C-alpha positions in Angstrom: 83.5 122.4 60.1 85.2 120.0 58.6 87.2 117.2 60.7 90.4 118.4 58.2 90.0 122.1 60.1 90.3 120.7 63.1 93.6 118.3 62.1 95.2 121.1 60.8 94.8 123.2 63.6 96.0 120.5 66.1 99.1 120.0 63.0 99.8 123.8 63.2 99.8 124.1 67.2 102.3 121.2 67.4 104.8 122.0 65.3 104.9 125.8 66.8 105.5 123.9 69.9 108.0 121.1 68.9 109.4 123.9 66.6 110.5 126.9 69.3 110.8 124.4 71.8 114.6 123.4 70.5 115.9 127.2 71.3 113.5 128.0 74.7 114.2 125.1 76.7 118.1 126.4 76.2 117.4 129.6 76.8 115.5 128.9 80.0 118.7 126.7 80.9 121.1 129.9 80.2 118.5 132.4 82.5 119.2 129.5 85.3 115.4 129.1 85.2 114.9 125.8 87.0 113.2 123.5 89.0 113.1 123.7 92.8 112.0 120.3 93.7 110.1 119.3 97.3 112.7 118.4 99.8 109.7 116.0 101.6 108.8 114.8 97.8 109.8 111.3 96.7 114.2 111.2 97.0 114.2 109.8 93.2 113.2 113.3 91.7 115.8 115.2 94.0 117.4 114.6 90.5 115.3 116.4 88.1 116.4 119.7 90.2 117.5 122.2 87.7 115.5 120.9 84.7 114.0 124.2 82.7 110.8 124.8 84.2 108.0 127.6 82.6 107.8 125.5 79.3 103.6 126.5 79.7 104.6 129.5 78.6 105.4 127.4 74.7 102.1 126.2 75.6 100.5 129.8 75.9 102.1 131.1 72.6 101.8 127.8 70.6 97.3 128.0 71.6 97.1 131.8 71.7 98.5 132.0 67.7 97.0 128.9 66.2 93.7 129.9 68.0 93.6 133.8 66.6 95.1 132.4 63.1 92.8 129.3 62.6 89.8 131.7 63.6 90.0 134.3 61.5 91.1 132.2 58.1 88.1 130.1 59.1 85.2 132.5 60.2 86.6 135.5 58.6 85.4 138.5 60.7 86.3 139.7 63.8 87.2 137.6 66.8 84.0 136.7 69.1 83.8 137.8 72.5 84.0 133.4 73.1 87.7 133.5 71.6 88.3 136.5 73.4 87.6 134.8 76.8 88.8 131.8 76.4 92.8 133.6 75.8 92.1 135.9 78.7 91.7 132.9 80.7 94.1 131.0 79.1 96.9 133.8 79.4 95.3 135.5 83.3 95.7 132.3 84.8 99.0 131.5 82.6 100.7 134.9 84.6 99.6 134.0 87.3 101.7 130.9 87.3 104.2 132.9 85.5 104.6 134.8 88.5 104.6 132.3 91.3 107.5 130.3 89.2 109.8 133.5 88.7 109.3 134.1 92.6 110.1 130.2 93.3 113.1 130.7 91.0 114.7 133.4 92.0 114.0 132.8 95.6 115.6 129.2 94.9 112.5 127.3 96.9 109.5 125.4 95.7 107.2 128.1 97.5 106.3 130.7 94.9 103.0 133.1 95.7 101.9 132.9 99.1 98.5 131.0 99.0 96.4 134.1 99.5 98.3 136.3 96.6 97.9 133.1 94.2 93.5 133.1 95.1 93.1 136.6 95.1 94.5 136.9 91.3 92.3 133.8 90.2 89.2 135.5 91.6 89.7 139.2 90.2 90.3 136.6 86.6 86.7 134.9 87.6 85.3 137.9 88.5 86.0 139.5 85.5 84.8 136.2 83.6 81.6 136.8 85.3 81.1 140.3 84.1 81.7 140.0 80.7 79.3 137.0 80.8 76.5 139.1 81.9 77.3 142.0 79.4 76.8 139.4 76.8 73.5 138.1 78.5 75.3 134.8 78.8 72.7 131.4 80.5 72.9 131.0 83.9 71.4 127.7 83.9 73.1 124.2 84.2 71.5 120.8 82.5 72.2 117.8 84.4 74.4 115.6 81.9 72.7 113.1 79.8 69.2 114.8 80.3 66.8 117.4 79.5 66.7 118.9 83.0 67.8 122.1 83.7 68.3 124.5 86.7 68.7 128.6 86.3 70.9 129.6 88.7 70.8 133.1 88.5 73.0 135.4 90.3 74.4 131.7 91.8 76.1 131.1 88.7 78.3 133.9 89.8 79.5 131.6 92.9 79.5 128.5 89.6 82.2 130.4 87.4 83.7 131.4 90.7 84.2 127.6 91.9 84.8 126.1 88.9 87.5 128.2 87.5 89.6 128.7 91.0 88.7 124.7 91.5 89.7 124.1 88.2 92.9 125.1 87.7 94.2 124.2 91.5 93.2 121.0 90.8 94.8 121.1 87.6 97.9 122.5 89.1 98.1 119.7 91.6 98.1 116.7 88.6 101.6 118.5 87.4 103.8 116.0 89.9 105.1 113.6 87.2 107.2 114.2 83.8 103.8 113.4 81.6 101.4 113.3 83.4 99.1 116.4 82.9 100.5 117.1 79.5 98.3 113.6 78.5 95.7 113.9 81.1 95.4 117.3 79.8 95.1 116.8 76.4 92.7 113.4 76.7 90.2 116.0 78.7 91.0 118.8 76.4 90.4 116.2 73.2 86.7 115.4 74.7 85.4 118.9 75.1 86.3 119.6 71.2 84.5 116.7 70.2 81.4 117.5 72.4 82.3 121.6 70.9 82.1 120.5 67.5 79.3 117.9 67.8 75.7 119.1 67.7 75.4 122.5 67.4 79.0 123.1 66.3 80.5 125.6 68.5 83.4 126.4 66.0 85.9 128.4 67.7 85.9 126.5 71.0 86.5 123.3 68.8 89.8 125.5 67.4 90.6 126.9 70.8 90.3 123.1 72.5 92.6 121.3 69.5 94.8 123.9 69.3 95.3 123.0 72.8 95.4 119.1 72.5 98.1 120.0 69.4 100.0 121.5 71.7 100.1 119.5 74.8 101.3 116.2 72.0 104.1 118.8 70.9 104.9 119.8 74.5 105.4 116.0 75.3 107.8 115.3 72.9 110.5 117.2 75.8 108.2 116.4 78.8 107.7 112.4 78.7 110.0 111.0 80.8 113.0 111.4 81.7 111.5 115.5 80.9 114.0 118.0 79.6 111.1 120.8 80.8 108.4 121.4 83.0 105.6 123.8 82.3 105.8 125.0 85.8 102.2 127.1 86.8 102.6 128.6 83.9 101.4 126.2 82.2 99.1 123.7 85.0 97.0 127.2 85.7 96.3 128.4 82.5 95.2 125.2 81.5 92.9 124.6 84.8 91.5 128.1 83.8 91.1 126.6 80.0 89.1 123.6 80.9 87.0 125.3 83.2 86.1 128.3 80.9 85.7 125.5 78.1 83.2 123.6 80.3 80.8 127.1 80.8 81.0 128.5 77.2 80.0 124.8 76.2 76.9 124.6 78.7 79.2 121.6 79.9 79.8 123.2 83.7 78.9 119.7 85.3 80.4 117.1 82.9 83.7 118.3 83.5 83.7 116.7 86.9 83.6 113.4 85.2 86.0 114.3 82.1 88.4 116.4 84.8 87.8 112.8 86.4 91.9 112.4 86.9 91.7 116.0 88.6 88.8 115.9 90.8 90.8 112.3 92.3 94.0 114.4 92.5 92.3 117.1 94.6 90.0 114.6 96.6 93.3 112.8 97.4 95.3 115.8 99.4 91.9 116.9 100.7 91.5 113.5 102.5 94.9 113.3 103.2 94.4 116.5 105.3 91.8 116.3 107.0 92.7 112.9 108.0 95.9 114.1 109.5 94.6 117.0 111.1 91.5 115.6 112.9 93.2 111.8 113.3 97.3 112.4 112.7 97.0 109.6 110.7 97.8 109.6 107.0 95.4 108.0 104.1 98.0 108.0 101.6 101.8 108.1 102.0 102.1 111.0 100.2 99.6 113.2 98.4 98.8 114.1 95.4 97.8 110.5 94.7 100.4 110.1 91.8 103.0 110.3 94.8 101.2 107.5 96.8 101.8 105.0 94.2 105.1 106.4 93.9 105.9 105.4 96.8 104.6 101.9 96.5 107.2 101.2 94.2 105.6 101.6 91.1 108.0 103.5 87.9 106.7 106.9 87.5 106.5 106.1 83.8 103.6 103.4 85.1 101.8 105.8 87.4 101.5 107.8 84.4 100.6 105.8 81.9 98.1 104.3 84.4 96.7 108.0 85.1 96.5 108.6 81.2 94.3 105.3 80.9 92.2 106.4 83.6 91.7 109.8 81.9 91.0 108.1 78.4 87.9 106.0 80.5 86.8 109.5 82.1 86.3 111.3 78.6 85.1 108.0 77.2 82.0 108.5 79.6 82.1 111.9 79.3 81.4 111.8 75.8 78.9 109.3 76.1 76.6 110.5 78.7 76.5 113.9 76.6 76.7 112.2 72.5 74.1 108.9 73.4 72.3 109.5 76.5 70.7 112.6 75.6 
């Protein structure tokens, strides 16, 4: 597949997002779909209260339209089950996040679905994914990055899928806390998977899907960079988390997701460490978790935290690409 197709894919997704945003953001504002801010969060965030949320809907529209149009144009045949799965997970987790956002807006608080309700939805989607993969005789092995070593998990692969989809969607969701933070780090991570899907034995549909997400996120950043005019909400963050997990599964890069998604892993670990420390010792390791809030409370500007995390994300992505492309 020519690189030009990927560039065109990115451009189309970017333009769709940028062009619909000036209409969609005021629409959200008129509906009073504003974000509720955590009272225990940094005081500087209180001024963001009321900023339109659920901007993730723009990402879902741009990515879905671009992926379908470019895949049909390029393949000139019905959509494959891989494309169906990619869009099913993206939209499925997006709808779950949409419900969460809607409840927050209606109740005017920062708590939407209960943790059990959200977890149930995530698990159901993951189980459907596993059933579809089984129907298509999808391989159940995992490969150690940078080597030819493989382990067949058999039925245990179902647990891996469950862990990856639920874990990634929650990890990415935790990273969405500052203007442009998730949009930037996710664009880098999806870009890395797009490169890997295109390298070697090309997986065209997956490349198109990942690059469409990159283009949409870059378009979203036009309005989400500090000071943000719109937030993606759980509609966007849960969708992106589920999407990056299914991309890693379909490309058989399950383990490398830990590296390319290093920022998401660190953010999640900071929350786990904080909770364990507080429950066992009564002391907090970080001033606040997830980790990006810790640096805010240390006096870093929001923009400094975001750019630093972007750079760390780029380093993780580069490491993941290096391991997969040059170490094998």
